C-alpha positions in Angstrom: 77.1 75.8 143.4 80.1 74.8 145.5 79.8 72.0 148.0 79.9 73.2 151.7 83.5 72.3 152.2 84.5 74.8 149.5 82.8 77.7 151.2 85.6 77.7 153.8 87.2 81.1 153.4 90.9 80.2 153.2 90.1 77.7 150.4 87.7 80.0 148.6 90.3 82.9 148.9 92.8 80.6 147.1 90.3 80.4 144.2 88.9 83.9 144.1 91.2 86.0 146.2 89.2 88.3 148.4 86.1 88.0 146.2 87.3 90.7 143.8 90.6 89.3 142.4 91.4 85.7 141.6 93.7 83.7 143.9 96.4 81.5 142.5 94.0 78.7 141.6 91.3 81.0 140.3 93.2 82.1 137.1 93.7 78.6 135.9 90.2 77.5 137.0 88.3 80.2 135.3 90.4 80.2 132.1 89.8 76.5 131.9 86.0 77.1 132.3 86.0 79.7 129.5 87.8 77.3 127.2 85.6 74.4 128.1 82.5 76.5 127.4 83.9 77.6 124.0 84.8 74.0 123.1 81.4 72.6 124.0 79.7 75.5 122.1 81.9 75.0 119.0 80.6 71.4 118.8 77.0 72.6 118.5 76.0 72.5 122.1 73.8 75.2 123.6 75.4 76.4 126.8 74.1 78.5 129.6 77.0 79.7 131.9 76.8 81.7 135.1 79.8 83.9 135.6 80.9 86.8 137.8 83.3 89.0 135.9 85.6 90.4 138.6 88.6 90.6 136.3 89.1 92.4 133.1 91.3 89.6 131.8 88.3 87.2 132.2 86.2 89.6 130.1 88.9 89.9 127.5 89.4 86.2 127.3 85.7 85.6 126.9 85.4 88.3 124.3 88.2 86.6 122.3 86.7 83.1 122.6 83.0 84.0 122.1 83.0 87.0 119.7 82.8 84.8 116.7 80.0 82.6 118.2 76.3 83.1 118.6 77.0 84.0 122.2 74.9 86.5 124.2 76.0 88.2 127.4 73.0 88.7 129.7 73.5 90.7 132.9 71.3 90.1 135.9 71.1 92.8 138.5 69.3 94.0 141.5 69.8 96.5 144.3 72.6 95.7 146.8 70.3 95.3 149.7 68.2 92.7 147.8 71.3 90.9 146.8 72.7 90.8 150.4 69.4 89.4 151.6 69.4 86.7 148.9 73.0 85.9 149.9 71.9 85.4 153.6 68.8 83.4 152.6 70.7 80.9 150.4 72.9 79.6 153.2 75.5 78.4 150.7 77.2 81.7 150.0 80.3 83.4 151.5 78.6 86.3 153.4 80.0 89.7 152.3 81.0 88.5 148.8 78.0 90.2 147.1 78.9 93.6 148.6 82.6 93.2 147.6 81.7 92.2 144.0 78.8 94.6 143.5 80.7 97.6 142.0 83.3 95.4 140.3 81.2 93.1 138.1 80.0 95.7 135.7 83.2 97.6 135.6 84.8 95.8 132.6 81.8 94.6 130.6 78.7 95.5 128.7 75.7 93.3 128.0 73.4 92.3 125.2 70.6 92.6 127.7 70.4 93.6 131.4 67.5 92.5 133.7 66.7 93.6 137.2 65.6 90.5 139.0 64.1 92.6 141.8 61.6 94.1 139.4 60.9 91.2 137.0 59.6 87.7 137.7 61.5 84.7 136.4 59.0 84.2 133.7 59.3 87.9 132.6 63.1 87.5 132.5 62.8 84.4 130.3 60.4 86.3 128.0 62.8 89.2 127.6 65.8 86.8 127.0 63.8 84.9 124.3 62.9 88.2 122.7 66.5 89.4 122.7 67.6 86.1 121.1 65.7 87.1 118.0 68.5 89.6 117.2 72.2 88.9 116.7 74.5 89.2 119.7 76.7 92.2 120.0 78.4 92.4 123.4 81.3 90.0 122.9 82.1 91.5 119.5 82.0 95.0 120.9 84.2 94.0 123.9 86.7 92.4 121.6 86.8 95.5 119.3 85.9 98.5 121.5 86.7 101.0 118.8 84.8 99.0 116.2 88.1 97.9 114.5 87.6 94.5 112.8 
């Protein structure tokens, strides 16, 4: 999570635009994050990354980087009203960002598994993820080659 000083809207807007498009710093920051994750994973590290895909270019870059790896794309979801209440309760979020991103984050992607965190407990989510990990990942490969062309 970002330190409080980074929740200041003008600075945050420079990173993530108006919450649905990256600002000038955002493009470099997120691309660097994607490449760092890929580099660490390629050295045998197990990585768990939290990401909000508000740009198709980010999805495309991740598909390119991760399609050849044992990488799963897990989508966590809940109804907007639940998400907005969680945003308020956490006190370290930019209010309104959840609503702005809600319809955008699934626009360019697909998942190996989607979980509704308003209906499942944390333990139930973990069980479903562990179960899904028993089969090969498919989402990044499919996103890289949407027509199934190798």
